[in-house]
Residue, then its C-alpha position, 0 to 999 in steps of 0.5 A: m903781135g897778133d895777125i888777122s887770124t885772131a880776127f876770124v868770125t869766131q873770135y870777133s864781131k863786125e865791129v872793129k876796134h883800132a888801136y888809138q892812133q893819129v889819123k890826120p896830119k896837124i903839123v903840116s896842115a899848119t904850115t904853107v902848103h904848095r901842091n902838085v909839085k913837079g919833080d923831086t925839089y921845089s924852091f919857096p921864093k922869099l923876098g927880103k924887106i926893104t928900107a925907104n928912103a927921101r928924095s935929094a931934092r924936088n923933082a930929083d931921080i927916086t933912088l931905087i931899092t934892090p930887095d934880096h930875092t932868095k930860094v928856100p929848096v926843099s927835097l921831096s921825099d916818098r912815104y909807103a904804108q902797105i897791108a896785104l889782105d889774104d882772100f882766104d883770111a878775108l872769107k873767114s871773117n864777117v869784117d870789112y877788113r878792106k875797109q879798116y886796113v885803108i884807115n890803118t894805112t892812111a893814119a900811118i901816112a898822116r903821122e908820117q907827114d908830121s914827123m917829116a915836118v918835125s925832122a925838118l925843124d929839129a935840122a934848123t939852125m935857130e936864129a940868136g935868141h930864138t931858142i928858149t929853155a924851160t926847165g919846169g915845165l911849159t909856163k906863161a913866161e916862156i910862151l909869152q917870150a916865144a910870142k915876143l920874139l915873134n913880135l920883134q921880127d913883125v910877124a903878123p899876129e894871125n895864123r901863129y902856132i905853138v905844137v907841144s906835147p900832151a905834157q905842156l898841155e897839161d902845163a897850160l891847163n894849169t895856169t891860171e890865165v887859161t883856166s880863169t873866167d876873169y881872163n878868157i871864157a872861151n878858153t875856160m870851156q874849152g880847157l875846163l869842159t873838153g881838156e882841149l886848147k885851141s888858142a891862148f897867148g896868141f897861139n892856136w895850139i896843136i897837140s902832137n906825140e911826134l915831137s923829138v924828146a932827149t933824156g927828158v927834154r921835148s923840143c917844141y915850136a912857136f911858128a908862123k904858118d908862112a914861116i914853114g913851107t911843105a912842098m907836096g907832090s902827092d897828098i895821101s892817096t891809097r889804092i887797092g890792087w890784087d897781087e897774083r903772087m901772093q894772093s892777096h889784095l894789097i892796101t898801099s897809102k902813099t906820099s910824096l912831100g918835103v918840108g923846109i924852114i922858109d924863114t927862121f925869124g918866124v920859128v921859136k924853139l922851146e926846150v921844155t924838161e917834162a917831169 
């Protein structure tokens, strides 16, 4: 792995090519985010549903109903990404590496935020029937089954997401209902022209390389935005400071957050076998 000496003036011009990487949070952005959390824990309130009843007689007292009040606790965790920039190294390069290191560290934190969301999903206990097995790749049938499971719980059709890996995106783009103008002109344009898929089958699509995979089986998830909560003590922040001992500037990006499943009925797990 190379160090900054490979980027001295004799080696590089002013342009810097960053390694390909995710630079913004994707999954966390699709959850319900509560910001400015104080303390190391936060509890998302959850209110149970109730069933209406009839009066026993005209002018009779109405029977009161007490809904369940529960809380879903989430523990916050701190994450850091730090790079040191030696003063003399900076003098020998005509690249503004301070700016480039800020980009690098913030990108690392963005991926870590999504990784923490994936860990929360992986650790959750799915409701009965809310785990779908797709042995032949992700097909229309599994996607529609996931939508059906959410519909059976009366999950609102708005703000539904499905997070998959690039392999499942390929599966979807090979689905006739996605690529044929007979079904959806908008999806056809985005899928065939750009290779992207923003929405299909009632879900907003998120493509992520942070999803867990074991023995060729990828854990993907379909969920409602309000089913997952992110307690944000501090969003991504970056600070550049001088370290006298190291004679270097330290570029530090950090975040503090916790992710929890507020309502498991709003989450469906899809275990997809990848070729």
